[in-house]
C-alpha positions as CSV (number, residue, x, y, z in Angstrom):
1,X,-3.5,6.5,-70.4
2,X,-6.1,4.3,-68.9
3,X,-5.5,3.3,-65.2
4,X,-5.1,-0.6,-65.1
5,X,-6.2,-0.6,-61.5
6,X,-9.7,0.8,-62.0
7,X,-11.5,-2.5,-62.9
8,X,-9.8,-4.3,-59.9
9,X,-11.1,-1.5,-57.6
10,X,-14.7,-1.6,-59.1
11,X,-14.7,-5.4,-58.8
12,X,-13.7,-5.4,-55.1
13,X,-16.3,-2.6,-54.4
14,X,-19.0,-4.7,-56.0
15,X,-18.0,-7.8,-54.0
16,X,-17.9,-5.9,-50.7
17,X,-21.4,-4.4,-51.4
18,X,-22.7,-7.9,-52.1
19,X,-21.3,-9.2,-48.8
20,X,-22.8,-6.4,-46.9
21,X,-26.2,-7.0,-48.6
22,X,-26.0,-10.7,-47.7
23,X,-25.2,-9.8,-44.1
24,X,-28.1,-7.4,-43.8
25,X,-30.6,-9.8,-45.5
26,X,-29.4,-13.1,-43.8
27,X,-28.9,-14.4,-40.3
28,X,-26.9,-12.2,-37.9
29,X,-23.3,-13.5,-37.2
30,X,-23.0,-16.1,-34.5
31,X,-22.5,-14.8,-31.0
32,X,-19.2,-15.5,-29.0
33,X,-19.4,-18.4,-26.5
34,X,-20.3,-17.5,-22.9
35,X,-17.3,-17.0,-20.7
36,X,-19.1,-17.4,-17.3
37,X,-19.2,-21.1,-17.2
38,X,-20.0,-23.2,-14.2
39,X,-16.9,-23.3,-11.8
40,X,-14.8,-26.1,-10.8
41,X,-14.2,-27.1,-7.2
42,X,-12.4,-24.5,-5.0
43,X,-13.5,-21.5,-7.1
44,X,-15.4,-18.7,-5.5
45,X,-19.2,-18.7,-6.1
46,X,-22.4,-17.0,-4.9
47,X,-25.1,-19.7,-5.7
48,X,-25.2,-23.4,-6.3
49,X,-25.8,-22.8,-10.1
50,X,-22.3,-21.1,-10.4
51,X,-20.7,-24.6,-9.8
52,X,-20.1,-27.6,-11.8
53,X,-20.9,-29.7,-8.7
54,X,-24.0,-27.9,-8.0
55,X,-23.0,-27.0,-4.5
56,X,-21.8,-23.5,-3.3
57,X,-20.6,-23.7,0.4
58,X,-20.7,-20.6,2.6
59,X,-18.3,-20.7,5.6
60,X,-17.7,-18.0,8.2
61,X,-14.1,-17.0,9.2
62,X,-12.2,-14.2,10.8
63,X,-12.7,-12.0,7.6
64,X,-16.5,-12.8,7.4
65,X,-18.3,-15.1,5.1
66,X,-16.9,-16.6,2.0
67,X,-18.1,-19.2,-0.4
68,X,-16.6,-21.6,-2.8
69,X,-17.7,-24.6,-5.0
70,X,-17.4,-28.0,-3.3
71,X,-18.8,-31.5,-3.3
72,X,-19.4,-34.4,-1.0
73,X,-16.4,-36.8,-0.7
74,X,-15.1,-40.0,0.9
75,X,-11.4,-39.6,0.4
76,X,-9.1,-36.9,-0.9
77,X,-9.1,-38.5,-4.3
78,X,-12.6,-37.4,-4.7
79,X,-11.5,-33.7,-4.6
80,X,-9.4,-31.4,-7.0
81,X,-6.3,-29.4,-7.1
82,X,-7.7,-26.3,-5.7
83,X,-9.9,-28.0,-3.1
84,X,-7.8,-31.1,-2.5
85,X,-8.7,-32.3,0.9
86,X,-11.8,-34.2,2.1
87,X,-12.6,-32.1,5.3
88,X,-15.7,-31.6,7.4
89,X,-18.3,-29.0,6.4
90,X,-20.4,-26.8,8.7
91,X,-23.2,-29.6,9.1
92,X,-20.6,-32.3,9.9
93,X,-20.7,-34.0,6.5
94,X,-17.5,-34.7,4.6
95,X,-16.8,-32.0,1.7
96,X,-13.8,-31.1,-0.4
97,X,-12.1,-28.2,1.2
98,X,-8.8,-26.2,0.9
99,X,-5.5,-27.6,2.3
100,X,-4.6,-26.6,5.9
101,X,-1.9,-24.2,4.8
102,X,-3.4,-20.9,5.6
103,X,-6.9,-22.4,5.9
104,X,-8.1,-20.0,8.6
105,X,-8.7,-17.4,6.0
106,X,-11.4,-19.6,4.5
107,X,-13.6,-20.4,7.5
108,X,-11.9,-23.7,8.5
109,X,-9.6,-24.7,11.4
110,X,-7.1,-27.6,11.3
111,X,-6.4,-30.3,13.9
112,X,-3.4,-32.4,14.5
113,X,-4.3,-34.5,11.5
114,X,-4.2,-31.5,9.2
115,X,-7.9,-32.2,8.3
116,X,-9.8,-29.0,7.7
117,X,-13.0,-28.6,9.8
118,X,-15.5,-25.8,9.1
119,X,-15.7,-23.1,11.8
120,X,-18.5,-23.6,14.3
121,X,-19.3,-23.7,18.0
122,X,-15.9,-24.8,19.1
123,X,-14.6,-21.6,20.2
124,X,-11.2,-23.1,21.4
125,X,-10.1,-22.8,17.8
126,X,-10.8,-19.0,17.7
127,X,-7.1,-18.3,16.7
128,X,-8.0,-19.7,13.4
129,X,-11.8,-19.1,13.2
130,X,-11.9,-15.7,15.0
131,X,-14.4,-14.4,17.5
132,X,-17.7,-12.3,17.3
133,X,-17.2,-8.5,17.2
134,X,-16.4,-7.0,20.7
135,X,-14.7,-10.2,21.9
136,X,-11.1,-11.3,22.0
137,X,-9.5,-14.7,21.5
138,X,-7.4,-16.7,23.9
139,X,-5.9,-19.6,21.8
140,X,-6.9,-23.0,23.1
141,X,-9.3,-21.4,25.5
142,X,-11.9,-19.5,23.5
143,X,-13.5,-16.1,23.0
144,X,-13.9,-13.8,25.9
145,X,-14.6,-10.2,26.8
146,X,-12.2,-7.6,25.5
147,X,-9.4,-6.5,28.0
148,X,-9.6,-3.1,29.6
149,X,-6.5,-0.7,29.8
150,X,-3.7,-2.8,31.4
151,X,-5.1,-6.1,30.5
152,X,-3.5,-8.7,28.3
153,X,-3.7,-8.5,24.4
154,X,-2.2,-9.7,21.2
155,X,-4.0,-7.4,18.7
156,X,-5.8,-4.1,18.8
157,X,-9.2,-5.8,18.5
158,X,-8.4,-7.5,22.0
159,X,-8.8,-4.2,23.8
160,X,-11.9,-2.0,24.5
161,X,-9.4,0.9,23.6
162,X,-8.4,-0.7,20.4
163,X,-4.8,0.0,21.3
164,X,-2.6,-3.0,22.1
165,X,1.1,-2.5,22.8
166,X,3.1,-4.6,20.4
167,X,6.0,-5.0,22.8
168,X,4.3,-5.1,26.2
169,X,1.2,-7.1,25.0
170,X,-1.2,-5.1,27.3
171,X,-4.0,-2.6,26.3
172,X,-3.1,1.0,26.3
173,X,-5.4,4.1,26.4
174,X,-6.9,4.9,23.0
175,X,-4.8,6.6,20.5
176,X,-5.2,10.4,20.6
177,X,-6.3,10.5,24.2
178,X,-4.7,12.1,27.2
179,X,-1.9,9.7,28.6
180,X,1.0,9.0,30.9
181,X,4.1,7.0,30.3
182,X,2.4,4.2,32.3
183,X,-0.6,3.7,29.9
184,X,0.7,4.6,26.5
185,X,3.7,3.4,24.5
186,X,4.6,6.9,23.2
187,X,3.0,9.7,25.4
188,X,3.6,13.0,23.5
189,X,3.3,15.9,26.0
190,X,4.0,19.6,26.1
191,X,5.1,19.2,29.8
192,X,2.1,21.2,30.9
193,X,-1.5,20.2,30.5
194,X,-1.6,18.6,27.0
195,X,-0.7,15.1,26.1
196,X,-1.5,12.7,23.2
197,X,-1.2,9.0,23.1
198,X,0.8,8.0,20.1
199,X,2.6,4.8,18.9
200,X,5.0,3.9,16.0
201,X,3.1,3.4,12.6
202,X,3.5,2.7,9.1
203,X,0.3,4.2,7.8
204,X,-2.6,6.6,8.9
205,X,-5.1,3.8,9.3
206,X,-3.1,2.8,12.4
207,X,-3.6,6.2,14.1
208,X,-7.4,6.3,15.0
209,X,-8.1,9.4,13.1
210,X,-4.6,10.9,13.4
211,X,-1.8,10.8,10.8
212,X,1.5,8.9,10.7
213,X,4.4,11.3,10.5
214,X,8.1,10.6,10.3
215,X,9.9,12.7,13.0
216,X,13.5,12.1,11.9
217,X,13.8,9.0,14.1
218,X,10.5,7.2,14.1
219,X,7.2,7.4,12.2
220,X,4.6,8.2,15.0
221,X,0.8,8.9,15.2
222,X,0.2,12.5,15.6
223,X,-2.9,14.9,15.7
224,X,-3.9,16.3,12.3
225,X,-4.4,20.1,11.9
226,X,-5.3,22.5,9.1
227,X,-2.5,25.1,9.3
228,X,-0.6,27.6,11.5
229,X,-3.8,29.4,12.4
230,X,-5.7,26.2,13.6
231,X,-6.7,27.0,17.1
232,X,-7.6,23.4,17.8
233,X,-4.0,22.4,18.0
234,X,-2.8,22.5,21.5
235,X,0.8,22.8,20.4
236,X,2.3,24.2,17.1
237,X,0.5,23.3,13.9
238,X,3.4,22.7,11.5
239,X,3.8,21.2,8.0
240,X,4.8,17.6,7.5
241,X,8.1,17.4,5.6
242,X,7.7,17.0,2.0
243,X,3.9,17.0,2.2
244,X,1.0,19.3,2.1
245,X,-0.3,18.1,5.4
246,X,-0.1,19.8,8.8
247,X,0.2,18.1,12.3
248,X,0.3,19.3,16.0
249,X,3.8,19.1,17.4
250,X,3.7,19.1,21.3
C-alpha cells in the first residue's frame, strides 16, 4: 500500500531547500537593534556620548568617584524622575541631580533647603562628602588628623589604629595587638604574658586578619591558626565549632 504522506514530505523538503538556497544567495538576515542606547538623566555613564543629554558628570563622594547623565537646568521641571532636582554641580553651575534622600552616596551634600550641592572644598560637610584617606571627619567642623589611641572617634577610619570602640567612641589599640582592659574593648589574655585585642564582630573582615568566632556567648575576633601542632599559637589551637577552621584560644 502506498504511503499517502510521502508526497507531502517531499514537497516540504523541496520548499525547505529552496528557502535555504535563497538565504545563502540573498542578503543576510537583519541584525537585532542595538540595546546599548544613549542613557537618560540619572543613569550611570562613563563618557558624554553615553547620555541622551550629551553630558556625563563625574562627582567625588565618600565611596570614590561616580558618574551619571545630567544636563543644565533652571528649575526642577527641567529634570527627570531619576535626577529630579536642579542642584549645583562641581563648577557651581545648576545641573539636574539626585534628590537629597541618601544623596551623600553620590558625591553631593544637602543644605537646609534640601538642594543638592556637589562635594568640593567645603570640608564642613565631610559627614556627607567624606575626607581624604588618612583623615577623620568632625561633622560641622571639617576634616582633621586621625585620632591616636584614646582619642575620639565614630568609625574605625577615624583612628590611626583602625579600631574605634563602638560603645566608648574612643580609639583602641589595633585588633590582634597586645592589650589591657584600658585600651581594648575585649582584651583576651592567658593571664601570663600573652594578650590579644579583640572585639565583637559579625564577619572576618572586621578582625584585621583574624577570624570571627562564636564562643557560645558572643562572636569575637580571634587569632587564626592551622591546627593543634601550630607553634605560632600562644594558647591552644582548637577547631571552630561546626567549621574546618582553627583558632587560638587564650
